[in-house]
Rosetta silent file (secondary structure, phi, psi, omega in degrees, C-alpha in Angstrom):
SEQUENCE: MRNRFDRLAKDVAQEGLTTTGKVVTNAEVAGETQHADVWYEPDPARASERERLGLLGRLAETACTIEAYSDTPSAEEARACVEKHLAVWRGRAARDRAAEAPFLWMLSTGRPAAVLDGLCTERMAGWPAGVYEGPGLLRTALVVLSELPRERSTLLIRLMGGGRVLREAIEDFRRLPLDAPERAIGLGPLLRFRAAIAEVGPATPEEEEIVMTTQELVEQFIEQGRTQGMAQAMARATITLYEARFGPMPPALRSAVEGIRDLPTLEKWHLLAGTGTREEVHDAIAAGTAAGRSS
SCORE:     score description
SCORE:     0.000 S_00000001
   1 L     0.000  122.608  174.484   -0.021    0.029   -0.013 S_00000001
   2 L  -103.652  126.853 -174.027    1.406    3.396   -0.998 S_00000001
   3 L  -150.822 -160.585 -170.657   -0.033    6.291    0.957 S_00000001
   4 H   -66.419  -29.018  176.625    0.566    9.543    2.811 S_00000001
   5 H   -60.885  -35.146  179.459    3.150    7.771    5.026 S_00000001
   6 H   -70.708  -35.901  178.372    5.228    7.093    1.883 S_00000001
   7 H   -60.802  -44.496  176.835    4.942   10.830    0.933 S_00000001
   8 H   -56.832  -44.378  179.397    6.443   11.627    4.404 S_00000001
   9 H   -62.506  -39.285 -179.942    9.395    9.297    3.695 S_00000001
  10 H   -67.871  -34.161 -176.706   10.116   11.071    0.365 S_00000001
  11 H   -71.824  -43.097  179.366    9.867   14.490    2.068 S_00000001
  12 H   -64.974  -41.688  178.975   12.342   13.467    4.827 S_00000001
  13 H   -65.703  -42.140 -178.581   14.814   12.069    2.228 S_00000001
  14 H   -67.184  -48.516 -177.515   14.561   15.286    0.119 S_00000001
  15 H   -61.071  -41.756 -174.674   15.008   17.603    3.121 S_00000001
  16 H   -73.236  -35.783 -169.070   17.929   15.572    4.427 S_00000001
  17 H  -103.498  -10.015 -171.406   19.854   15.059    1.170 S_00000001
  18 L   -61.542  -28.971  179.204   19.068   18.126   -0.830 S_00000001
  19 L   -91.162    2.256 -178.768   22.148   20.034    0.375 S_00000001
  20 L  -116.844    3.355 -179.878   24.526   17.122   -0.231 S_00000001
  21 E   171.128 -163.002  177.868   23.800   16.195   -3.828 S_00000001
  22 E   -95.505  120.180 -177.127   21.051   15.884   -6.435 S_00000001
  23 E  -120.116  133.317  179.858   17.753   14.639   -5.181 S_00000001
  24 E  -134.774  120.670  172.301   14.712   13.858   -7.322 S_00000001
  25 E   -94.209  155.855 -172.700   11.475   12.432   -5.881 S_00000001
  26 E    42.083   48.874  178.775    9.090   10.474   -8.123 S_00000001
  27 E   -70.776  130.199  179.335   11.874   10.252  -10.667 S_00000001
  28 E   -65.317  140.777  173.309   10.789    8.994  -14.061 S_00000001
  29 L   -98.965  118.746 -171.912   12.408    5.734  -15.072 S_00000001
  30 L   -57.806  130.698  175.020   13.649    5.938  -18.675 S_00000001
  31 L    77.297    3.944  177.876   11.668    3.774  -21.033 S_00000001
  32 L  -122.860  157.031  176.641    9.263    2.752  -18.280 S_00000001
  33 L   -98.633   48.100  179.162    5.865    3.952  -17.033 S_00000001
  34 L  -133.521  169.421  177.726    7.206    3.917  -13.478 S_00000001
  35 E  -133.922  140.425  172.687    8.754    6.321  -10.964 S_00000001
  36 E   -87.183  137.369 -179.380   11.382    5.885   -8.411 S_00000001
  37 E   -53.942  -57.744  179.214   10.506    7.230   -4.962 S_00000001
  38 E  -139.198  129.539  174.199   13.819    9.001   -4.536 S_00000001
  39 E  -113.238  131.237 -174.550   16.737    9.150   -6.864 S_00000001
  40 E  -137.670  135.133  174.193   20.071   10.581   -5.437 S_00000001
  41 E  -124.467  122.556 -171.206   23.480   11.457   -6.776 S_00000001
  42 E   -80.178  147.914  171.021   25.992   12.551   -4.124 S_00000001
  43 L   -89.932  117.024 -176.247   28.180   15.660   -4.441 S_00000001
  44 H   -56.944  -28.963 -176.956   31.714   14.357   -3.566 S_00000001
  45 H   -76.130   -7.952 -174.444   32.536   17.754   -1.892 S_00000001
  46 H  -107.879   23.237 -176.790   29.655   17.308    0.647 S_00000001
  47 H   -58.527  -38.311 -177.642   30.832   14.072    2.334 S_00000001
  48 H   -66.856  -31.438 -178.209   31.115   15.763    5.787 S_00000001
  49 H   -71.576  -37.274  175.475   27.512   16.998    5.492 S_00000001
  50 H   -64.638  -33.183 -178.286   26.302   13.464    4.739 S_00000001
  51 H   -66.796  -27.722  174.597   28.064   12.116    7.804 S_00000001
  52 L   -70.561   -8.911 -174.938   25.861   14.360    9.940 S_00000001
  53 L   -92.928   -3.316 -178.512   22.808   12.586    8.603 S_00000001
  54 L    68.653 -136.533 -175.432   23.618    9.333   10.374 S_00000001
  55 H   -64.307  -37.159  179.078   22.447    6.153    8.678 S_00000001
  56 H   -56.099  -41.672 -179.315   20.614    8.195    5.934 S_00000001
  57 H   -64.592  -35.345 -178.733   23.992    9.748    5.036 S_00000001
  58 H   -68.814  -40.151  177.955   25.620    6.254    4.794 S_00000001
  59 H   -61.118  -28.302 -174.953   22.968    5.131    2.408 S_00000001
  60 L   -94.867   20.474 -178.154   23.651    8.145    0.274 S_00000001
  61 L   -73.824  -18.322  177.336   27.481    7.667   -0.134 S_00000001
  62 L  -129.208  163.856  177.044   26.874    6.437   -3.723 S_00000001
  63 L   -59.691  137.881 -171.661   24.277    7.141   -6.406 S_00000001
  64 E  -160.297  156.730  169.066   21.190    5.307   -5.377 S_00000001
  65 E  -105.388  139.041  179.881   17.459    4.780   -5.525 S_00000001
  66 E  -122.718  118.995  178.440   15.560    4.755   -2.198 S_00000001
  67 E  -116.591  115.595 -174.073   12.229    3.049   -2.120 S_00000001
  68 E  -108.379  137.097 -177.076   10.286    3.295    1.128 S_00000001
  69 E  -119.612  122.627  176.945    7.420    1.130    2.384 S_00000001
  70 L   -75.859  -10.711  176.116    5.432    2.223    5.359 S_00000001
  71 L  -118.637 -134.660  174.807    4.257   -1.369    5.763 S_00000001
  72 L  -126.025  120.866 -175.829    5.936   -4.622    4.581 S_00000001
  73 L   -71.598  145.487  174.905    6.378   -5.049    0.809 S_00000001
  74 L   -82.435  172.336  177.495    5.297   -8.417   -0.697 S_00000001
  75 H   -58.242  -42.508  179.539    7.632  -10.539   -2.880 S_00000001
  76 H   -62.938  -39.096  178.351    5.820   -9.141   -5.921 S_00000001
  77 H   -68.817  -37.043 -177.781    6.320   -5.548   -4.912 S_00000001
  78 H   -71.507  -34.555  179.248   10.029   -6.144   -4.140 S_00000001
  79 H   -65.880  -46.063  177.114   10.502   -7.895   -7.520 S_00000001
  80 H   -60.031  -36.271 -177.354    8.920   -4.873   -9.306 S_00000001
  81 H   -66.544  -41.176  179.262   11.159   -2.596   -7.262 S_00000001
  82 H   -71.677  -35.414  175.820   14.319   -4.485   -8.375 S_00000001
  83 H   -60.292  -42.474  178.165   13.105   -4.473  -11.982 S_00000001
  84 H   -63.493  -45.344 -176.745   12.718   -0.703  -11.770 S_00000001
  85 H   -62.289  -34.459 -178.462   16.199   -0.371  -10.245 S_00000001
  86 H   -68.565  -36.291  179.653   17.728   -2.440  -13.112 S_00000001
  87 H   -63.608  -46.848  177.005   15.947   -0.103  -15.602 S_00000001
  88 H   -54.918  -46.834 -178.854   17.474    2.909  -13.796 S_00000001
  89 H   -58.389  -48.253  179.772   20.839    1.225  -13.898 S_00000001
  90 H   -62.210  -41.017 -178.987   20.610    0.537  -17.633 S_00000001
  91 H   -71.322  -31.610  173.666   19.567    4.032  -18.403 S_00000001
  92 H   -64.928  -45.469  178.786   22.437    5.477  -16.346 S_00000001
  93 H   -62.630  -36.403  178.970   24.974    3.246  -18.084 S_00000001
  94 H   -66.086  -33.366  179.480   23.607    4.235  -21.523 S_00000001
  95 H   -76.462  -35.999 -177.605   24.170    7.895  -20.691 S_00000001
  96 L  -153.078  103.937 -175.151   27.571    7.391  -19.178 S_00000001
  97 L   -67.069  -22.286 -178.900   29.455    4.142  -19.279 S_00000001
  98 L   -85.813   -6.076 -177.904   31.959    5.361  -16.800 S_00000001
  99 L   -66.256  144.290  177.820   29.318    6.236  -14.224 S_00000001
 100 L   -69.441  143.129  178.349   29.337    4.182  -11.008 S_00000001
 101 L   -66.761  134.998 -172.340   26.569    1.617  -10.808 S_00000001
 102 L   -81.118  162.171  176.413   23.742    2.791   -8.597 S_00000001
 103 E  -107.899  152.278  176.471   22.477    1.064   -5.470 S_00000001
 104 E  -113.679  128.911  177.836   18.908    0.246   -4.511 S_00000001
 105 E  -118.862  117.434  170.825   17.905    0.685   -0.867 S_00000001
 106 E   -99.607  124.984 -176.504   14.516   -0.755   -0.016 S_00000001
 107 E  -108.313  120.058 -174.143   13.158    0.499    3.327 S_00000001
 108 E  -124.576  128.424 -179.648   10.577   -1.775    4.929 S_00000001
 109 L   -68.167  -46.054  177.117    8.811   -1.057    8.199 S_00000001
 110 L   -97.517  176.953 -178.972    8.111   -4.697    8.931 S_00000001
 111 L   -83.680  104.769 -175.341   10.235   -7.739    8.334 S_00000001
 112 L   -88.476   83.207 -175.398    9.546   -9.090    4.727 S_00000001
 113 H   -52.456  -42.038 -178.072   10.618  -12.656    5.283 S_00000001
 114 H   -68.693  -29.003  179.144    9.793  -13.789    1.780 S_00000001
 115 H   -78.699  -41.033  175.114   11.793  -10.912    0.262 S_00000001
 116 H   -56.140  -46.286  179.201   14.826  -11.472    2.533 S_00000001
 117 H   -69.897  -40.113 -178.990   14.821  -15.105    1.538 S_00000001
 118 H   -67.599  -31.836  175.944   14.143  -14.565   -2.123 S_00000001
 119 L   -88.697    2.062  179.721   17.006  -12.181   -2.491 S_00000001
 120 L    54.547   49.441 -172.620   19.275  -14.435   -0.465 S_00000001
 121 L   -81.479  157.046  175.426   20.227  -11.506    1.769 S_00000001
 122 E  -134.801  156.682  177.110   22.737  -11.506    4.584 S_00000001
 123 E   -57.016  138.040 -176.986   23.379   -9.076    7.359 S_00000001
 124 L   -81.806  110.756 -174.758   25.441   -6.278    6.007 S_00000001
 125 L   -55.388  130.058  176.225   28.939   -6.255    7.598 S_00000001
 126 L    82.145    6.645  177.103   29.850   -3.136    9.458 S_00000001
 127 L  -115.020  161.483 -178.730   26.270   -1.800    9.458 S_00000001
 128 L   -64.828  166.538  175.302   23.682   -1.717   12.249 S_00000001
 129 L   -59.173  141.248 -179.301   21.178   -4.487   12.864 S_00000001
 130 L   102.410   -6.429 -178.083   18.367   -4.426   10.346 S_00000001
 131 E  -110.257  124.499 -175.461   20.453   -3.740    7.193 S_00000001
 132 E  -126.228  141.895  179.544   20.619   -6.664    4.792 S_00000001
 133 E  -113.908  136.140  177.863   22.522   -6.972    1.467 S_00000001
 134 L   -87.040 -166.667  177.423   21.382   -8.940   -1.527 S_00000001
 135 L   -59.507  138.371  176.666   23.634  -10.469   -4.269 S_00000001
 136 L   -52.474  -30.796 -177.245   26.421   -8.182   -5.251 S_00000001
 137 L   -62.871  -31.825 -175.402   25.339   -8.539   -8.860 S_00000001
 138 L   -88.435  -21.190 -174.803   22.169   -6.726   -8.038 S_00000001
 139 L    46.264   57.258 -179.138   23.599   -3.941   -5.857 S_00000001
 140 E  -130.729  140.380  179.310   20.445   -4.123   -3.724 S_00000001
 141 E  -140.050  158.399 -179.462   19.957   -3.892   -0.062 S_00000001
 142 E  -129.269  131.570 -178.415   17.021   -3.923    2.386 S_00000001
 143 E  -112.183  117.292  175.811   16.620   -2.028    5.623 S_00000001
 144 E   -90.339  107.394 -175.591   14.118   -3.430    8.061 S_00000001
 145 H   -65.447  -28.502  179.904   13.254   -0.277   10.033 S_00000001
 146 H   -72.819  -10.459  179.949   11.637   -2.137   12.874 S_00000001
 147 H   -99.391  -15.460 -176.980   15.025   -3.904   13.530 S_00000001
 148 L   -63.652  146.424  174.716   17.225   -0.772   13.543 S_00000001
 149 L   -64.738  141.397  179.530   18.636    0.246   16.988 S_00000001
 150 L   -83.377   79.836  179.156   16.605    2.999   18.521 S_00000001
 151 L  -137.843  169.679 -174.326   19.254    5.613   18.528 S_00000001
 152 H   -61.881  -32.919 -176.842   19.882    9.062   17.101 S_00000001
 153 H   -66.818  -20.770 -179.915   21.906    7.977   14.201 S_00000001
 154 H   -97.954   -0.207 -166.971   18.949    5.988   12.823 S_00000001
 155 H   -64.556  -43.268  176.638   16.319    8.573   13.537 S_00000001
 156 H   -60.312  -35.776  176.914   15.890   10.129   10.053 S_00000001
 157 H   -70.437  -41.832 -176.010   15.548    6.682    8.499 S_00000001
 158 H   -68.445  -23.424  177.131   12.962    5.537   11.160 S_00000001
 159 L   -67.672  -15.020 -175.769   10.928    8.717   10.345 S_00000001
 160 L   -92.646    8.186 -179.657   10.510    7.218    6.911 S_00000001
 161 L   -98.870 -160.391  176.498    8.517    4.181    8.318 S_00000001
 162 L  -143.045 -178.329  175.705    5.030    3.636    9.600 S_00000001
 163 H    59.126 -139.875 -173.006    3.239    2.059   12.614 S_00000001
 164 H   -64.136  -35.133 -177.825    5.125    1.591   15.777 S_00000001
 165 H   -61.318  -44.246  179.495    8.427    2.517   14.105 S_00000001
 166 H   -75.046  -32.575 -179.407    7.188    5.972   13.162 S_00000001
 167 H   -69.281  -38.561  177.153    5.500    6.636   16.459 S_00000001
 168 H   -68.539  -33.376 -179.878    8.698    5.830   18.392 S_00000001
 169 H   -69.168  -36.484  174.796   10.706    7.908   15.950 S_00000001
 170 H   -64.597  -38.594  178.736    8.367   10.903   16.571 S_00000001
 171 H   -60.691  -47.741 -178.281    8.829   10.387   20.332 S_00000001
 172 H   -62.179  -40.185 -179.111   12.571   10.458   19.857 S_00000001
 173 H   -62.523  -42.641  179.750   12.291   13.500   17.584 S_00000001
 174 H   -58.869  -30.074 -176.319   10.312   15.461   20.202 S_00000001
 175 L   -86.336   -3.490  179.787   13.131   14.986   22.691 S_00000001
 176 L   -65.213  145.620  167.673   15.832   16.420   20.383 S_00000001
 177 L   -53.326  150.922 -177.780   17.430   19.800   21.331 S_00000001
 178 L   -66.674  -19.042 -179.205   15.737   22.660   19.499 S_00000001
 179 L  -102.396   12.296 -179.084   18.955   23.299   17.616 S_00000001
 180 L   -68.017  137.789 -175.542   19.488   19.709   16.573 S_00000001
 181 H   -66.178  -25.161  175.142   20.112   19.371   12.776 S_00000001
 182 H   -64.899  -29.948  176.538   17.597   16.546   12.621 S_00000001
 183 H   -66.252  -40.583 -179.407   14.882   18.947   13.665 S_00000001
 184 H   -72.711  -18.956  176.256   15.560   21.294   10.822 S_00000001
 185 H   -86.510  -42.941 -169.550   15.267   18.276    8.431 S_00000001
 186 H   -92.567  -23.516 -176.311   12.285   16.524    9.890 S_00000001
 187 H   -56.781  -50.396 -178.261   10.051   19.296   11.308 S_00000001
 188 H   -59.956  -53.398  177.721    8.748   20.557    7.914 S_00000001
 189 H   -56.079  -42.658 -177.910    7.885   17.064    6.585 S_00000001
 190 H   -65.774  -40.579  179.904    6.176   16.108    9.863 S_00000001
 191 H   -67.375  -42.971  178.595    4.105   19.297   10.019 S_00000001
 192 H   -67.598  -34.759  177.911    3.067   19.041    6.393 S_00000001
 193 H   -61.030  -48.356  179.765    2.283   15.376    6.926 S_00000001
 194 H   -61.354  -44.048 -177.622    0.088   16.233    9.975 S_00000001
 195 H   -65.064  -34.154  179.604   -1.640   19.049    8.066 S_00000001
 196 H   -68.764  -34.153  177.950   -2.474   16.727    5.129 S_00000001
 197 H   -74.338  -43.781  179.875   -4.108   14.237    7.499 S_00000001
 198 H   -66.385  -21.171 -178.178   -5.977   16.967    9.506 S_00000001
 199 H   -70.676  -32.364 -176.712   -7.295   18.622    6.396 S_00000001
 200 H  -115.364   -0.707 -178.781   -9.526   15.691    5.407 S_00000001
 201 L    89.107  146.106  178.913   -9.649   14.018    8.809 S_00000001
 202 L   -65.518  132.618  179.831   -7.744   10.887    9.917 S_00000001
 203 L   -91.033  -15.066  178.159   -8.717    7.928    7.833 S_00000001
 204 L  -141.107  164.298  175.609   -7.360    5.270   10.166 S_00000001
 205 H   -56.223  -35.371 -179.652   -6.544    4.862   13.858 S_00000001
 206 H   -63.685  -45.554  177.046   -2.891    5.093   13.006 S_00000001
 207 H   -60.063  -44.254 -179.203   -3.413    8.477   11.329 S_00000001
 208 H   -59.220  -41.429  177.411   -5.451    9.689   14.250 S_00000001
 209 H   -62.300  -39.543  178.858   -2.640    8.716   16.643 S_00000001
 210 H   -63.236  -37.652  178.915   -0.112   10.586   14.530 S_00000001
 211 H   -60.150  -41.655 -178.853   -2.215   13.723   14.687 S_00000001
 212 H   -71.061  -42.308 -173.597   -2.208   13.474   18.473 S_00000001
 213 H   -78.095   -9.570  178.568    1.519   12.681   18.889 S_00000001
 214 L  -102.761    0.662  176.916    2.580   15.538   16.630 S_00000001
 215 H   -56.840  -41.689  176.511    0.483   18.160   18.524 S_00000001
 216 H   -60.175  -37.997 -177.173    3.470   18.976   20.724 S_00000001
 217 H   -65.132  -36.224  175.118    5.588   19.563   17.646 S_00000001
 218 H   -62.398  -47.231 -175.063    2.953   22.160   16.433 S_00000001
 219 H   -69.610  -38.575  178.472    3.061   23.938   19.758 S_00000001
 220 H   -62.746  -37.517 -176.569    6.940   23.939   19.847 S_00000001
 221 H   -68.148  -43.270 -179.400    6.983   25.315   16.325 S_00000001
 222 H   -64.128  -41.412 -178.943    4.522   28.142   17.223 S_00000001
 223 H   -66.812  -41.455 -176.460    6.452   28.957   20.457 S_00000001
 224 H   -65.154  -41.894  178.100    9.801   28.859   18.636 S_00000001
 225 H   -61.855  -40.355  179.802    8.416   31.338   15.974 S_00000001
 226 H   -62.713  -46.657 -178.911    7.092   33.561   18.729 S_00000001
 227 H   -66.544  -39.647  176.288   10.459   33.604   20.531 S_00000001
 228 H   -60.716  -39.380  179.998   12.350   34.252   17.254 S_00000001
 229 H   -71.540  -31.486  176.571   10.066   37.143   16.533 S_00000001
 230 H   -67.883  -42.212 -176.760   10.603   38.605   20.032 S_00000001
 231 H   -64.905  -44.767 -179.696   14.367   38.157   19.651 S_00000001
 232 H   -61.802  -38.375  176.171   14.340   39.956   16.281 S_00000001
 233 H   -65.159  -47.311  177.742   12.316   42.867   17.768 S_00000001
 234 H   -61.945  -39.692  175.112   14.686   43.089   20.754 S_00000001
 235 H   -57.973  -47.649 -179.814   17.748   43.090   18.496 S_00000001
 236 H   -61.571  -43.789 -179.706   16.308   45.982   16.460 S_00000001
 237 H   -59.546  -40.558  179.142   15.420   47.844   19.678 S_00000001
 238 H   -63.148  -45.243 -178.525   18.967   47.381   20.974 S_00000001
 239 H   -67.447  -41.350  179.626   20.573   48.715   17.857 S_00000001
 240 H   -65.102  -43.275  179.330   18.202   51.747   17.730 S_00000001
 241 H   -65.294  -40.311  178.609   18.893   52.595   21.414 S_00000001
 242 H   -60.504  -50.782 -174.224   22.678   52.242   20.941 S_00000001
 243 H   -69.581  -18.717  177.859   22.621   54.495   17.904 S_00000001
 244 H   -75.756  -28.249  178.911   20.464   57.070   19.622 S_00000001
 245 H   -96.628  -35.074 -170.032   23.169   57.404   22.287 S_00000001
 246 H  -120.705   -0.761 -174.313   26.418   56.658   20.559 S_00000001
 247 L    90.005 -167.363 -175.105   25.847   57.025   16.786 S_00000001
 248 L   -57.139  130.732  179.156   26.094   54.395   14.115 S_00000001
 249 L   -76.578  136.725  176.240   26.843   50.914   15.423 S_00000001
 250 L   -52.470  137.881  178.070   29.991   49.260   13.915 S_00000001
 251 H   -51.229  -37.140  179.782   28.997   46.718   11.268 S_00000001
 252 H   -67.117  -37.713  178.864   30.591   43.809   13.106 S_00000001
 253 H   -70.552  -37.990  179.911   28.622   44.552   16.262 S_00000001
 254 H   -63.953  -44.055  179.352   25.385   45.058   14.351 S_00000001
 255 H   -61.510  -36.243 -179.085   25.892   41.720   12.681 S_00000001
 256 H   -70.455  -42.942  179.222   26.484   40.076   16.078 S_00000001
 257 H   -64.867  -43.768 -177.420   23.335   41.569   17.591 S_00000001
 258 H   -70.198  -19.946 -179.664   21.208   40.654   14.559 S_00000001
 259 H   -90.363  -10.977  176.540   22.581   37.099   14.629 S_00000001
 260 L   -80.823  135.206  178.011   21.663   36.384   18.262 S_00000001
 261 L  -119.770    5.859  179.358   18.382   34.578   18.941 S_00000001
 262 L   -89.698  111.140 -172.817   18.837   34.044   22.692 S_00000001
 263 H   -62.472  -48.184 -179.053   16.293   36.464   24.240 S_00000001
 264 H   -54.720  -39.575  176.809   17.821   36.736   27.736 S_00000001
 265 H   -62.872  -45.014  178.293   21.152   37.740   26.198 S_00000001
 266 H   -63.430  -34.265  177.870   19.515   40.441   24.001 S_00000001
 267 H   -63.622  -40.713  176.285   17.644   41.752   27.007 S_00000001
 268 H   -66.005  -39.373 -179.726   20.905   42.277   28.869 S_00000001
 269 H   -68.941  -37.527  178.928   22.529   43.941   25.900 S_00000001
 270 H   -66.143  -38.105  179.088   19.424   46.202   25.438 S_00000001
 271 H   -66.011  -43.053  179.610   19.601   47.280   29.097 S_00000001
 272 H   -62.563  -39.416  179.124   23.307   47.941   28.756 S_00000001
 273 H   -63.304  -23.405  177.713   22.778   49.981   25.612 S_00000001
 274 H   -96.330  -11.961 -172.820   20.513   52.223   27.579 S_00000001
 275 H  -131.882  -21.027 -174.195   22.526   52.520   30.804 S_00000001
 276 L   -93.406 -175.704  176.705   26.183   51.637   30.081 S_00000001
 277 L   -94.267  163.838  179.853   29.074   53.262   28.354 S_00000001
 278 H   -54.870  -40.680 -176.336   29.889   52.599   24.682 S_00000001
 279 H   -69.885  -36.993  177.772   32.901   50.571   25.663 S_00000001
 280 H   -64.520  -36.156  176.075   30.796   48.420   28.077 S_00000001
 281 H   -69.210  -45.218 -178.487   28.342   47.614   25.355 S_00000001
 282 H   -58.880  -47.598 -178.339   31.118   46.674   22.925 S_00000001
 283 H   -62.816  -39.551 -176.527   32.825   44.485   25.492 S_00000001
 284 H   -71.294  -37.574  177.337   29.591   42.642   26.464 S_00000001
 285 H   -67.083  -43.984  178.574   28.649   41.940   22.795 S_00000001
 286 H   -58.987  -47.699  179.725   32.192   40.762   22.011 S_00000001
 287 H   -57.743  -42.940 -178.363   32.148   38.501   25.050 S_00000001
 288 H   -68.184  -35.085 -178.019   28.704   37.079   24.298 S_00000001
 289 H   -73.958  -34.912  178.685   29.667   36.412   20.654 S_00000001
 290 H   -68.629  -40.483  178.604   32.953   34.637   21.651 S_00000001
 291 H   -61.566  -42.510 -178.722   31.046   32.543   24.190 S_00000001
 292 H   -63.596  -37.017  178.902   28.515   31.568   21.516 S_00000001
 293 H   -72.000  -32.643 -176.927   31.288   30.348   19.112 S_00000001
 294 H   -84.506  -12.913  177.670   32.947   28.259   21.797 S_00000001
 295 L   -83.971    0.000    0.000   29.809   26.523   22.952 S_00000001
């Protein structure tokens, strides 16, 4: 079954990988009336950025197709997926014989025993539990999301699943620090996913539960936006007050004030801009900026 949960998987992949290479969702397969969920070609210069994506970044070390299943694919579905992968491979080779052969990553929420057996898969050496490799000739692997360790490095991949896997991933996502890079990647797709469900009403108990479990993310998003708005207003007020007393603020200091989003820090600077000396203001901003860089 392909549904809104599969759309979430594509969005997470696109958000995570778009700054590290070329990402195409629903990519047309040359000569076929089919589409690949996600086609990805890495930018060699962005390897360090891929490393920060955890397991998702490891999948994206080479050109690849990512096909995500929010349930458990049947043998027939997996066979069609491999056939599509081979068509992508042929098309790539026809365009550039020197191009590296692409890889196929099938993501399955449940354990597809018939697929694992049919592809003669084995645990992939050096990878976490739940990652299985098929025959080298096919360059195909299968990731069983329900078997992945529940840790931060697998979070983005687990957000591409369904059922219990997705619910647990959302719980882990909610506990991340507000400045965690995974939040910047996953928040947009999760909020759009929730909005799509809420727009027409949950169609299944699973969708209803997702709406409930993501309510806290909506509240966090609203509060974060409110805090950022207040910080921007406080930064403008601090600059205005400084310039009313001391004249134009040096560009470096202005940039530092405008770049701070910590409201308590800005409130201290604003008070100092109204009561302190020019040198005290400069010293406080310089010290705060240096502390921010070292933290």
